[in-house]
Biopython code that builds the backbone (N, CA, C, O; Angstrom):
import numpy as np
from Bio.PDB.StructureBuilder import StructureBuilder

atoms = [
    (1, "MET", "N", (50.019, -109.201, 3.276)),
    (1, "MET", "CA", (51.315, -108.154, 3.814)),
    (1, "MET", "C", (50.046, -107.029, 3.241)),
    (1, "MET", "O", (49.353, -107.508, 2.343)),
    (2, "PRO", "N", (49.820, -106.121, 3.518)),
    (2, "PRO", "CA", (48.641, -104.897, 3.101)),
    (2, "PRO", "C", (49.713, -104.093, 1.886)),
    (2, "PRO", "O", (50.916, -103.835, 1.926)),
    (3, "GLU", "N", (48.816, -103.889, 0.988)),
    (3, "GLU", "CA", (49.190, -103.009, -0.240)),
    (3, "GLU", "C", (49.880, -101.705, -0.072)),
    (3, "GLU", "O", (49.521, -101.269, 1.023)),
    (4, "VAL", "N", (50.791, -100.788, -0.703)),
    (4, "VAL", "CA", (51.519, -99.844, -0.228)),
    (4, "VAL", "C", (50.693, -98.802, -1.400)),
    (4, "VAL", "O", (50.675, -98.848, -2.630)),
    (5, "VAL", "N", (50.172, -98.059, -0.622)),
    (5, "VAL", "CA", (49.337, -96.752, -1.613)),
    (5, "VAL", "C", (50.258, -95.921, -2.308)),
    (5, "VAL", "O", (51.220, -95.710, -1.569)),
    (6, "ASN", "N", (50.389, -95.320, -3.481)),
    (6, "ASN", "CA", (51.743, -94.374, -3.479)),
    (6, "ASN", "C", (50.943, -92.860, -3.556)),
    (6, "ASN", "O", (50.014, -92.553, -4.303)),
    (7, "ARG", "N", (51.596, -92.063, -2.570)),
    (7, "ARG", "CA", (50.436, -90.408, -2.235)),
    (7, "ARG", "C", (51.504, -89.659, -2.846)),
    (7, "ARG", "O", (52.722, -89.777, -2.718)),
    (8, "ALA", "N", (50.771, -88.822, -3.574)),
    (8, "ALA", "CA", (51.249, -87.695, -3.959)),
    (8, "ALA", "C", (51.864, -86.614, -2.884)),
    (8, "ALA", "O", (51.001, -86.310, -2.060)),
    (9, "PRO", "N", (52.992, -86.017, -2.689)),
    (9, "PRO", "CA", (53.920, -85.346, -2.110)),
    (9, "PRO", "C", (52.958, -84.123, -1.430)),
    (9, "PRO", "O", (52.256, -83.529, -2.249)),
    (10, "LEU", "N", (52.861, -83.719, -0.125)),
    (10, "LEU", "CA", (51.890, -82.428, 0.350)),
    (10, "LEU", "C", (52.773, -81.328, -0.276)),
    (10, "LEU", "O", (53.990, -81.162, -0.363)),
    (11, "ARG", "N", (51.731, -80.671, -0.661)),
    (11, "ARG", "CA", (52.486, -78.869, -1.500)),
    (11, "ARG", "C", (51.883, -78.083, -0.353)),
    (11, "ARG", "O", (51.116, -78.416, 0.551)),
    (12, "GLN", "N", (52.575, -76.721, -0.728)),
    (12, "GLN", "CA", (52.485, -75.693, 0.301)),
    (12, "GLN", "C", (51.223, -75.045, -0.218)),
    (12, "GLN", "O", (50.821, -75.095, -1.381)),
    (13, "PHE", "N", (50.644, -74.418, 0.822)),
    (13, "PHE", "CA", (49.563, -73.427, 0.463)),
    (13, "PHE", "C", (49.614, -72.371, -0.506)),
    (13, "PHE", "O", (50.578, -71.610, -0.419)),
    (14, "ASP", "N", (48.793, -72.175, -1.388)),
    (14, "ASP", "CA", (48.553, -70.933, -2.357)),
    (14, "ASP", "C", (48.150, -69.760, -1.406)),
    (14, "ASP", "O", (47.197, -69.858, -0.633)),
    (15, "VAL", "N", (48.820, -68.803, -1.494)),
    (15, "VAL", "CA", (48.154, -67.482, -0.081)),
    (15, "VAL", "C", (47.253, -66.972, -0.324)),
    (15, "VAL", "O", (46.464, -66.714, 0.585)),
    (16, "PRO", "N", (46.877, -66.477, -2.090)),
    (16, "PRO", "CA", (46.454, -66.033, -2.746)),
    (16, "PRO", "C", (44.964, -66.954, -2.746)),
    (16, "PRO", "O", (43.887, -66.383, -2.912)),
    (17, "LYS", "N", (45.065, -68.452, -2.536)),
    (17, "LYS", "CA", (43.531, -68.863, -2.435)),
    (17, "LYS", "C", (43.208, -69.046, -1.724)),
    (17, "LYS", "O", (41.998, -69.267, -1.665)),
    (18, "VAL", "N", (44.036, -69.111, -0.548)),
    (18, "VAL", "CA", (43.237, -68.760, 0.937)),
    (18, "VAL", "C", (42.999, -67.711, 1.516)),
    (18, "VAL", "O", (42.507, -67.678, 2.644)),
    (19, "ARG", "N", (43.336, -66.602, 0.780)),
    (19, "ARG", "CA", (42.989, -65.358, 1.031)),
    (19, "ARG", "C", (41.810, -64.983, 0.511)),
    (19, "ARG", "O", (41.121, -64.090, 1.005)),
    (20, "LYS", "N", (41.497, -65.654, -0.537)),
    (20, "LYS", "CA", (40.486, -65.660, -1.768)),
    (20, "LYS", "C", (39.106, -66.332, -0.890)),
    (20, "LYS", "O", (38.000, -65.793, -0.882)),
    (21, "ARG", "N", (39.457, -67.665, -0.141)),
    (21, "ARG", "CA", (38.281, -68.708, 0.537)),
    (21, "ARG", "C", (37.970, -67.761, 1.422)),
    (21, "ARG", "O", (36.769, -67.587, 1.627)),
    (22, "ARG", "N", (38.975, -66.903, 2.177)),
    (22, "ARG", "CA", (38.533, -66.353, 3.070)),
    (22, "ARG", "C", (37.869, -65.022, 3.099)),
    (22, "ARG", "O", (37.489, -64.393, 4.087)),
    (23, "GLN", "N", (37.795, -64.688, 1.776)),
    (23, "GLN", "CA", (36.841, -63.098, 1.609)),
    (23, "GLN", "C", (35.423, -63.827, 1.255)),
    (23, "GLN", "O", (34.406, -63.134, 1.237)),
    (24, "THR", "N", (35.350, -65.294, 0.959)),
    (24, "THR", "CA", (34.189, -65.745, 0.492)),
    (24, "THR", "C", (33.539, -65.996, 1.692)),
    (24, "THR", "O", (32.332, -65.771, 1.779)),
    (25, "LEU", "N", (34.319, -66.531, 2.844)),
    (25, "LEU", "CA", (33.624, -66.981, 3.430)),
    (25, "LEU", "C", (32.923, -65.768, 5.043)),
    (25, "LEU", "O", (32.424, -65.824, 6.167)),
    (26, "GLY", "N", (33.390, -64.861, 4.010)),
    (26, "GLY", "CA", (32.990, -63.459, 4.804)),
    (26, "GLY", "C", (33.818, -63.019, 6.145)),
    (26, "GLY", "O", (33.441, -62.474, 7.182)),
    (27, "VAL", "N", (35.050, -63.460, 5.722)),
    (27, "VAL", "CA", (35.663, -62.685, 7.125)),
    (27, "VAL", "C", (36.846, -61.512, 6.644)),
    (27, "VAL", "O", (37.242, -61.646, 5.487)),
    (28, "VAL", "N", (37.299, -60.639, 7.262)),
    (28, "VAL", "CA", (38.261, -59.529, 7.156)),
    (28, "VAL", "C", (39.472, -60.082, 6.297)),
    (28, "VAL", "O", (40.087, -61.124, 6.520)),
    (29, "PRO", "N", (39.660, -59.313, 5.423)),
    (29, "PRO", "CA", (41.016, -59.969, 4.500)),
    (29, "PRO", "C", (42.149, -59.916, 5.660)),
    (29, "PRO", "O", (41.932, -59.098, 6.554)),
    (30, "GLY", "N", (43.072, -60.521, 5.730)),
    (30, "GLY", "CA", (43.585, -61.556, 6.130)),
    (30, "GLY", "C", (42.936, -62.461, 7.461)),
    (30, "GLY", "O", (43.381, -62.866, 8.535)),
    (31, "GLY", "N", (42.127, -62.502, 7.014)),
    (31, "GLY", "CA", (41.285, -63.403, 8.068)),
    (31, "GLY", "C", (41.448, -63.894, 9.564)),
    (31, "GLY", "O", (41.018, -65.006, 9.870)),
    (32, "SER", "N", (42.063, -63.083, 10.500)),
    (32, "SER", "CA", (42.610, -63.239, 11.196)),
    (32, "SER", "C", (41.222, -63.352, 12.651)),
    (32, "SER", "O", (40.149, -62.764, 12.517)),
    (33, "PRO", "N", (41.414, -63.840, 13.389)),
    (33, "PRO", "CA", (40.025, -63.921, 14.321)),
    (33, "PRO", "C", (40.450, -62.520, 14.918)),
    (33, "PRO", "O", (41.475, -61.849, 15.031)),
    (34, "SER", "N", (38.984, -62.435, 15.267)),
    (34, "SER", "CA", (38.938, -61.006, 15.790)),
    (34, "SER", "C", (39.229, -60.944, 17.434)),
    (34, "SER", "O", (38.807, -61.736, 18.277)),
    (35, "SER", "N", (40.067, -59.784, 17.641)),
    (35, "SER", "CA", (41.020, -59.585, 19.365)),
    (35, "SER", "C", (39.806, -59.588, 20.365)),
    (35, "SER", "O", (39.805, -60.193, 21.437)),
    (36, "GLU", "N", (38.493, -58.622, 19.732)),
    (36, "GLU", "CA", (37.252, -58.439, 20.450)),
    (36, "GLU", "C", (36.480, -58.931, 20.487)),
    (36, "GLU", "O", (35.655, -58.959, 21.401)),
    (37, "GLY", "N", (36.480, -59.541, 19.417)),
    (37, "GLY", "CA", (35.416, -60.631, 19.424)),
    (37, "GLY", "C", (33.907, -59.111, 18.508)),
    (37, "GLY", "O", (34.057, -57.926, 18.805)),
    (38, "GLN", "N", (33.003, -59.435, 17.768)),
    (38, "GLN", "CA", (32.195, -58.818, 17.363)),
    (38, "GLN", "C", (30.590, -59.079, 18.288)),
    (38, "GLN", "O", (29.551, -58.866, 17.662)),
    (39, "LEU", "N", (30.507, -59.537, 19.754)),
    (39, "LEU", "CA", (29.722, -60.336, 20.053)),
    (39, "LEU", "C", (27.959, -59.394, 20.390)),
    (39, "LEU", "O", (26.887, -59.998, 20.380)),
    (40, "GLY", "N", (28.034, -58.566, 20.534)),
    (40, "GLY", "CA", (26.971, -57.721, 19.907)),
    (40, "GLY", "C", (26.241, -57.789, 18.331)),
    (40, "GLY", "O", (25.075, -58.099, 18.084)),
    (41, "LEU", "N", (27.212, -57.436, 17.459)),
    (41, "LEU", "CA", (26.680, -57.789, 16.653)),
    (41, "LEU", "C", (26.416, -59.031, 16.036)),
    (41, "LEU", "O", (25.903, -59.218, 14.933)),
    (42, "ALA", "N", (26.895, -60.021, 17.013)),
    (42, "ALA", "CA", (26.411, -61.716, 16.633)),
    (42, "ALA", "C", (25.400, -61.907, 17.203)),
    (42, "ALA", "O", (24.557, -62.684, 16.756)),
    (43, "LYS", "N", (25.243, -61.227, 18.355)),
    (43, "LYS", "CA", (23.756, -61.427, 18.948)),
    (43, "LYS", "C", (22.923, -60.664, 18.292)),
    (43, "LYS", "O", (21.847, -61.252, 18.186)),
    (44, "ALA", "N", (22.906, -59.389, 17.685)),
    (44, "ALA", "CA", (22.089, -58.679, 16.944)),
    (44, "ALA", "C", (21.345, -59.706, 15.915)),
    (44, "ALA", "O", (20.175, -60.087, 15.873)),
    (45, "VAL", "N", (22.605, -60.038, 15.013)),
    (45, "VAL", "CA", (22.445, -60.999, 13.530)),
    (45, "VAL", "C", (21.144, -62.002, 14.314)),
    (45, "VAL", "O", (19.930, -61.867, 14.160)),
    (46, "ARG", "N", (21.571, -62.600, 14.823)),
    (46, "ARG", "CA", (21.041, -64.190, 15.302)),
    (46, "ARG", "C", (19.437, -63.643, 15.783)),
    (46, "ARG", "O", (18.364, -64.224, 15.617)),
    (47, "GLU", "N", (19.734, -62.218, 16.482)),
    (47, "GLU", "CA", (17.855, -62.235, 17.569)),
    (47, "GLU", "C", (17.192, -61.877, 15.828)),
    (47, "GLU", "O", (16.148, -62.390, 15.426)),
    (48, "LEU", "N", (17.758, -61.240, 15.267)),
    (48, "LEU", "CA", (16.821, -60.373, 14.018)),
    (48, "LEU", "C", (16.541, -61.926, 13.261)),
    (48, "LEU", "O", (15.380, -62.302, 13.421)),
    (49, "ARG", "N", (17.360, -62.816, 12.519)),
    (49, "ARG", "CA", (17.530, -63.879, 11.780)),
    (49, "ARG", "C", (16.511, -64.505, 12.759)),
    (49, "ARG", "O", (15.509, -64.836, 12.125)),
    (50, "GLU", "N", (16.423, -64.741, 13.866)),
    (50, "GLU", "CA", (15.434, -65.875, 14.823)),
    (50, "GLU", "C", (13.632, -64.909, 14.581)),
    (50, "GLU", "O", (12.545, -65.444, 14.365)),
    (51, "LYS", "N", (13.950, -63.351, 14.732)),
    (51, "LYS", "CA", (12.837, -62.829, 14.645)),
    (51, "LYS", "C", (11.888, -63.133, 13.367)),
    (51, "LYS", "O", (10.675, -63.341, 13.377)),
    (52, "ALA", "N", (12.902, -63.096, 12.106)),
    (52, "ALA", "CA", (12.300, -63.668, 11.334)),
    (52, "ALA", "C", (11.821, -64.279, 10.526)),
    (52, "ALA", "O", (11.210, -63.943, 9.512)),
    (53, "GLY", "N", (12.228, -65.804, 11.185)),
    (53, "GLY", "CA", (11.582, -67.363, 11.206)),
    (53, "GLY", "C", (13.062, -67.856, 10.454)),
    (53, "GLY", "O", (13.081, -69.034, 10.096)),
    (54, "LEU", "N", (13.837, -67.342, 10.290)),
    (54, "LEU", "CA", (14.796, -67.841, 8.985)),
    (54, "LEU", "C", (15.840, -68.700, 9.599)),
    (54, "LEU", "O", (16.254, -68.285, 10.681)),
    (55, "SER", "N", (16.285, -69.646, 9.217)),
    (55, "SER", "CA", (17.156, -70.510, 9.305)),
    (55, "SER", "C", (18.882, -69.721, 8.701)),
    (55, "SER", "O", (19.018, -68.944, 7.757)),
    (56, "GLN", "N", (20.062, -70.305, 9.696)),
    (56, "GLN", "CA", (20.937, -69.745, 8.947)),
    (56, "GLN", "C", (21.398, -69.999, 7.467)),
    (56, "GLN", "O", (22.158, -69.245, 6.860)),
    (57, "ALA", "N", (20.769, -71.315, 6.886)),
    (57, "ALA", "CA", (21.144, -71.265, 5.611)),
    (57, "ALA", "C", (20.039, -70.228, 4.775)),
    (57, "ALA", "O", (20.440, -69.637, 3.773)),
    (58, "ALA", "N", (18.523, -70.038, 5.295)),
    (58, "ALA", "CA", (18.129, -69.705, 4.507)),
    (58, "ALA", "C", (18.698, -68.204, 4.543)),
    (58, "ALA", "O", (18.956, -67.709, 3.446)),
    (59, "LEU", "N", (18.911, -67.461, 5.649)),
    (59, "LEU", "CA", (19.887, -65.944, 5.478)),
    (59, "LEU", "C", (21.073, -65.719, 4.518)),
    (59, "LEU", "O", (21.334, -64.626, 4.015)),
    (60, "SER", "N", (21.659, -66.685, 4.343)),
    (60, "SER", "CA", (22.804, -66.932, 3.716)),
    (60, "SER", "C", (22.278, -66.935, 2.136)),
    (60, "SER", "O", (22.773, -66.143, 1.335)),
    (61, "GLU", "N", (21.383, -67.748, 1.794)),
    (61, "GLU", "CA", (20.556, -67.946, 0.270)),
    (61, "GLU", "C", (20.260, -65.985, 0.257)),
    (61, "GLU", "O", (20.691, -65.329, -0.692)),
    (62, "ARG", "N", (19.513, -65.315, 1.404)),
    (62, "ARG", "CA", (19.051, -64.592, 0.900)),
    (62, "ARG", "C", (19.738, -63.031, 0.856)),
    (62, "ARG", "O", (19.300, -62.017, 0.313)),
    (63, "ALA", "N", (21.054, -63.248, 1.685)),
    (63, "ALA", "CA", (22.290, -62.520, 1.677)),
    (63, "ALA", "C", (23.260, -62.902, 0.627)),
    (63, "ALA", "O", (24.196, -62.174, 0.300)),
    (64, "ASP", "N", (22.977, -64.238, 0.027)),
    (64, "ASP", "CA", (24.073, -64.440, -0.873)),
    (64, "ASP", "C", (25.425, -64.682, -0.537)),
    (64, "ASP", "O", (26.386, -64.007, -0.905)),
    (65, "LEU", "N", (25.444, -65.775, 0.248)),
    (65, "LEU", "CA", (26.926, -65.549, 1.580)),
    (65, "LEU", "C", (26.892, -66.894, 1.495)),
    (65, "LEU", "O", (25.935, -67.628, 1.250)),
    (66, "PRO", "N", (28.210, -67.197, 1.756)),
    (66, "PRO", "CA", (28.102, -68.916, 2.298)),
    (66, "PRO", "C", (27.275, -69.122, 3.830)),
    (66, "PRO", "O", (27.433, -68.239, 4.673)),
    (67, "GLU", "N", (26.457, -70.231, 4.126)),
    (67, "GLU", "CA", (26.032, -70.636, 5.255)),
    (67, "GLU", "C", (27.316, -70.388, 6.253)),
    (67, "GLU", "O", (27.101, -69.409, 6.967)),
    (68, "ALA", "N", (28.081, -70.756, 6.402)),
    (68, "ALA", "CA", (29.574, -70.414, 6.993)),
    (68, "ALA", "C", (30.016, -69.311, 7.486)),
    (68, "ALA", "O", (30.619, -69.072, 8.533)),
    (69, "ALA", "N", (29.586, -68.516, 6.451)),
    (69, "ALA", "CA", (29.991, -66.551, 6.997)),
    (69, "ALA", "C", (28.987, -66.464, 7.794)),
    (69, "ALA", "O", (29.202, -65.726, 8.755)),
    (70, "ILE", "N", (27.405, -67.206, 7.733)),
    (70, "ILE", "CA", (26.632, -66.499, 9.070)),
    (70, "ILE", "C", (27.107, -67.292, 10.158)),
    (70, "ILE", "O", (27.114, -66.687, 11.230)),
    (71, "ALA", "N", (27.498, -68.452, 10.189)),
    (71, "ALA", "CA", (27.859, -68.994, 11.339)),
    (71, "ALA", "C", (29.065, -68.518, 11.986)),
    (71, "ALA", "O", (29.286, -68.771, 13.171)),
    (72, "LEU", "N", (29.985, -67.729, 11.146)),
    (72, "LEU", "CA", (30.980, -67.294, 11.892)),
    (72, "LEU", "C", (30.577, -65.700, 12.869)),
    (72, "LEU", "O", (30.884, -65.190, 13.946)),
    (73, "ILE", "N", (29.659, -65.377, 11.599)),
    (73, "ILE", "CA", (29.612, -63.884, 12.644)),
    (73, "ILE", "C", (28.732, -63.836, 13.507)),
    (73, "ILE", "O", (28.704, -62.840, 14.230)),
    (74, "GLU", "N", (27.481, -65.187, 13.743)),
    (74, "GLU", "CA", (26.927, -65.329, 14.778)),
    (74, "GLU", "C", (27.580, -66.091, 15.764)),
    (74, "GLU", "O", (26.995, -66.136, 16.847)),
    (75, "SER", "N", (28.534, -66.637, 15.676)),
    (75, "SER", "CA", (29.500, -66.758, 16.838)),
    (75, "SER", "C", (30.548, -65.970, 17.120)),
    (75, "SER", "O", (31.430, -66.402, 17.862)),
    (76, "ALA", "N", (30.608, -64.963, 16.695)),
    (76, "ALA", "CA", (31.436, -63.404, 16.976)),
    (76, "ALA", "C", (33.062, -64.253, 16.765)),
    (76, "ALA", "O", (34.165, -63.808, 17.085)),
    (77, "SER", "N", (32.780, -65.415, 16.208)),
    (77, "SER", "CA", (34.425, -65.827, 15.503)),
    (77, "SER", "C", (35.785, -65.090, 14.856)),
    (77, "SER", "O", (36.981, -65.104, 15.144)),
    (78, "GLN", "N", (34.817, -64.322, 13.638)),
    (78, "GLN", "CA", (35.535, -63.807, 12.986)),
    (78, "GLN", "C", (34.704, -62.292, 12.695)),
    (78, "GLN", "O", (33.479, -62.244, 12.588)),
    (79, "ASP", "N", (35.703, -60.942, 12.578)),
    (79, "ASP", "CA", (35.246, -60.201, 11.877)),
    (79, "ASP", "C", (34.683, -60.023, 10.840)),
    (79, "ASP", "O", (35.460, -60.030, 9.886)),
    (80, "PRO", "N", (33.102, -59.777, 10.461)),
    (80, "PRO", "CA", (32.513, -59.810, 8.826)),
    (80, "PRO", "C", (33.148, -58.550, 8.256)),
    (80, "PRO", "O", (33.748, -57.741, 8.964)),
    (81, "ALA", "N", (32.982, -58.416, 6.900)),
    (81, "ALA", "CA", (33.887, -57.981, 5.800)),
    (81, "ALA", "C", (32.340, -56.767, 5.840)),
    (81, "ALA", "O", (31.236, -57.290, 5.989)),
    (82, "TRP", "N", (32.415, -55.557, 5.729)),
    (82, "TRP", "CA", (31.605, -54.226, 5.809)),
    (82, "TRP", "C", (30.418, -54.920, 4.651)),
    (82, "TRP", "O", (29.271, -54.866, 5.095)),
    (83, "GLY", "N", (30.520, -55.441, 3.497)),
    (83, "GLY", "CA", (29.516, -55.787, 2.367)),
    (83, "GLY", "C", (29.060, -56.654, 2.996)),
    (83, "GLY", "O", (27.835, -56.553, 3.049)),
    (84, "ASP", "N", (29.530, -57.661, 3.627)),
    (84, "ASP", "CA", (28.621, -59.164, 4.110)),
    (84, "ASP", "C", (27.838, -58.466, 5.395)),
    (84, "ASP", "O", (26.877, -59.145, 5.756)),
    (85, "ILE", "N", (28.029, -57.349, 6.100)),
    (85, "ILE", "CA", (26.974, -56.687, 7.115)),
    (85, "ILE", "C", (25.752, -56.014, 6.028)),
    (85, "ILE", "O", (24.521, -56.000, 5.995)),
    (86, "ARG", "N", (26.624, -55.601, 5.374)),
    (86, "ARG", "CA", (25.186, -54.528, 4.454)),
    (86, "ARG", "C", (24.338, -55.567, 3.448)),
    (86, "ARG", "O", (23.180, -55.366, 3.082)),
    (87, "ARG", "N", (25.044, -56.556, 3.133)),
    (87, "ARG", "CA", (23.766, -57.607, 2.730)),
    (87, "ARG", "C", (23.418, -58.543, 3.723)),
    (87, "ARG", "O", (22.600, -59.389, 3.362)),
    (88, "ILE", "N", (23.775, -58.600, 4.725)),
    (88, "ILE", "CA", (22.730, -59.029, 6.027)),
    (88, "ILE", "C", (21.673, -58.414, 6.165)),
    (88, "ILE", "O", (20.566, -58.949, 6.104)),
    (89, "ALA", "N", (21.922, -56.968, 6.410)),
    (89, "ALA", "CA", (21.315, -56.138, 7.112)),
    (89, "ALA", "C", (19.827, -56.410, 5.805)),
    (89, "ALA", "O", (18.716, -56.929, 5.916)),
    (90, "GLN", "N", (20.353, -55.940, 4.981)),
    (90, "GLN", "CA", (19.329, -56.286, 3.340)),
    (90, "GLN", "C", (18.655, -57.171, 3.653)),
    (90, "GLN", "O", (17.466, -56.922, 3.849)),
    (91, "ALA", "N", (19.086, -58.371, 3.799)),
    (91, "ALA", "CA", (18.149, -59.759, 3.861)),
    (91, "ALA", "C", (17.493, -59.591, 4.979)),
    (91, "ALA", "O", (16.302, -59.673, 4.679)),
    (92, "LEU", "N", (17.588, -59.427, 5.951)),
    (92, "LEU", "CA", (16.976, -59.336, 7.289)),
    (92, "LEU", "C", (15.707, -58.169, 7.319)),
    (92, "LEU", "O", (14.814, -58.067, 8.161)),
    (93, "GLY", "N", (16.006, -57.143, 5.824)),
    (93, "GLY", "CA", (14.826, -56.001, 6.198)),
    (93, "GLY", "C", (14.870, -55.166, 6.974)),
    (93, "GLY", "O", (13.862, -54.573, 7.356)),
    (94, "VAL", "N", (16.533, -54.822, 7.564)),
    (94, "VAL", "CA", (16.464, -53.971, 8.163)),
    (94, "VAL", "C", (17.858, -52.807, 7.980)),
    (94, "VAL", "O", (18.882, -52.979, 7.319)),
    (95, "SER", "N", (17.532, -51.835, 8.659)),
    (95, "SER", "CA", (18.521, -50.651, 7.977)),
    (95, "SER", "C", (19.842, -51.223, 8.720)),
    (95, "SER", "O", (19.894, -52.002, 9.672)),
    (96, "LEU", "N", (21.083, -50.492, 7.874)),
    (96, "LEU", "CA", (22.024, -50.654, 8.543)),
    (96, "LEU", "C", (22.653, -49.953, 10.038)),
    (96, "LEU", "O", (23.569, -50.325, 10.772)),
    (97, "GLU", "N", (21.465, -48.462, 10.130)),
    (97, "GLU", "CA", (21.843, -48.339, 11.307)),
    (97, "GLU", "C", (20.596, -49.002, 12.181)),
    (97, "GLU", "O", (20.861, -48.928, 13.380)),
    (98, "ALA", "N", (19.460, -49.557, 11.956)),
    (98, "ALA", "CA", (18.824, -50.452, 12.929)),
    (98, "ALA", "C", (19.433, -51.545, 13.344)),
    (98, "ALA", "O", (19.149, -52.044, 14.433)),
    (99, "LEU", "N", (20.552, -52.174, 12.356)),
    (99, "LEU", "CA", (21.306, -53.707, 13.159)),
    (99, "LEU", "C", (22.353, -52.711, 13.883)),
    (99, "LEU", "O", (22.493, -53.133, 15.031)),
    (100, "SER", "N", (23.043, -51.707, 13.702)),
    (100, "SER", "CA", (23.985, -51.223, 14.264)),
    (100, "SER", "C", (23.608, -50.799, 16.026)),
    (100, "SER", "O", (24.311, -51.007, 17.015)),
    (101, "GLU", "N", (22.210, -50.130, 15.936)),
    (101, "GLU", "CA", (21.929, -50.456, 17.095)),
    (101, "GLU", "C", (21.371, -50.972, 17.838)),
    (101, "GLU", "O", (21.146, -50.429, 18.920)),
    (102, "LEU", "N", (20.842, -52.473, 17.491)),
    (102, "LEU", "CA", (20.691, -53.306, 18.224)),
    (102, "LEU", "C", (22.263, -54.053, 18.512)),
    (102, "LEU", "O", (22.393, -54.584, 19.615)),
    (103, "ALA", "N", (23.477, -54.105, 17.526)),
    (103, "ALA", "CA", (24.482, -54.461, 18.047)),
    (103, "ALA", "C", (24.996, -53.758, 19.386)),
    (103, "ALA", "O", (25.664, -54.316, 20.257)),
    (104, "GLU", "N", (24.561, -52.426, 19.390)),
    (104, "GLU", "CA", (25.618, -51.494, 20.424)),
    (104, "GLU", "C", (24.425, -51.876, 21.796)),
    (104, "GLU", "O", (24.639, -51.240, 22.828)),
    (105, "GLN", "N", (23.631, -52.531, 21.812)),
    (105, "GLN", "CA", (22.466, -53.000, 22.586)),
    (105, "GLN", "C", (23.343, -53.978, 23.446)),
    (105, "GLN", "O", (23.811, -53.864, 24.579)),
    (106, "HIS", "N", (23.397, -54.927, 22.558)),
    (106, "HIS", "CA", (23.914, -56.425, 23.090)),
    (106, "HIS", "C", (25.423, -56.101, 23.430)),
    (106, "HIS", "O", (25.817, -56.871, 24.306)),
    (107, "GLU", "N", (26.127, -55.453, 23.131)),
    (107, "GLU", "CA", (27.378, -55.393, 23.343)),
    (107, "GLU", "C", (27.837, -54.971, 24.877)),
    (107, "GLU", "O", (27.495, -53.958, 25.487)),
    (108, "PRO", "N", (28.742, -56.077, 25.347)),
    (108, "PRO", "CA", (29.066, -55.871, 26.801)),
    (108, "PRO", "C", (29.887, -54.786, 26.983)),
    (108, "PRO", "O", (30.607, -54.236, 26.150)),
    (109, "GLU", "N", (29.639, -54.400, 28.692)),
    (109, "GLU", "CA", (30.467, -53.309, 28.961)),
    (109, "GLU", "C", (32.290, -53.585, 28.795)),
    (109, "GLU", "O", (32.937, -54.474, 29.349)),
    (110, "ARG", "N", (32.623, -52.892, 28.188)),
    (110, "ARG", "CA", (34.116, -52.611, 28.857)),
    (110, "ARG", "C", (34.612, -51.845, 29.048)),
    (110, "ARG", "O", (34.289, -50.676, 28.840)),
    (111, "GLU", "N", (36.027, -52.454, 29.732)),
    (111, "GLU", "CA", (37.144, -51.598, 30.745)),
    (111, "GLU", "C", (37.867, -50.899, 29.836)),
    (111, "GLU", "O", (38.093, -51.347, 28.712)),
    (112, "VAL", "N", (38.229, -49.907, 30.190)),
    (112, "VAL", "CA", (39.114, -48.745, 29.392)),
    (112, "VAL", "C", (40.046, -48.721, 30.210)),
    (112, "VAL", "O", (41.001, -47.964, 30.036)),
]
sb = StructureBuilder()
sb.init_structure("model")
sb.init_model(0)
sb.init_chain("A")
sb.init_seg("    ")
for serial, (resi, resn, name, xyz) in enumerate(atoms, 1):
    if name == "N":
        sb.init_residue(resn, " ", resi, " ")
    sb.init_atom(name, np.array(xyz, "f"), 0.0, 1.0, " ", f" {name:<3s}", serial, name[0])
structure = sb.get_structure()
């Protein structure tokens, strides 16, 4: 007969800790996925990172962000925090203006 393992009861999520974790990952407080996505920004970050010959891990180290944050930004899965965008631009050696312009060029056409 198999031995029964005594397991601790499940606990509720600690909401402040979850918010803190989402902020650490570089997503907008509240952590909701982007409704529109930041496809232009995602493509711009990836293009500049690859042009610089950096891996996601190397960029995350330079920008002092978790690697998961870079992956989420490049996949347009989450809207990044403003401070994270600044750090990424600095780590890539470009101005915020240059990153923004490149993101705009990659932005898909949207119907109004």
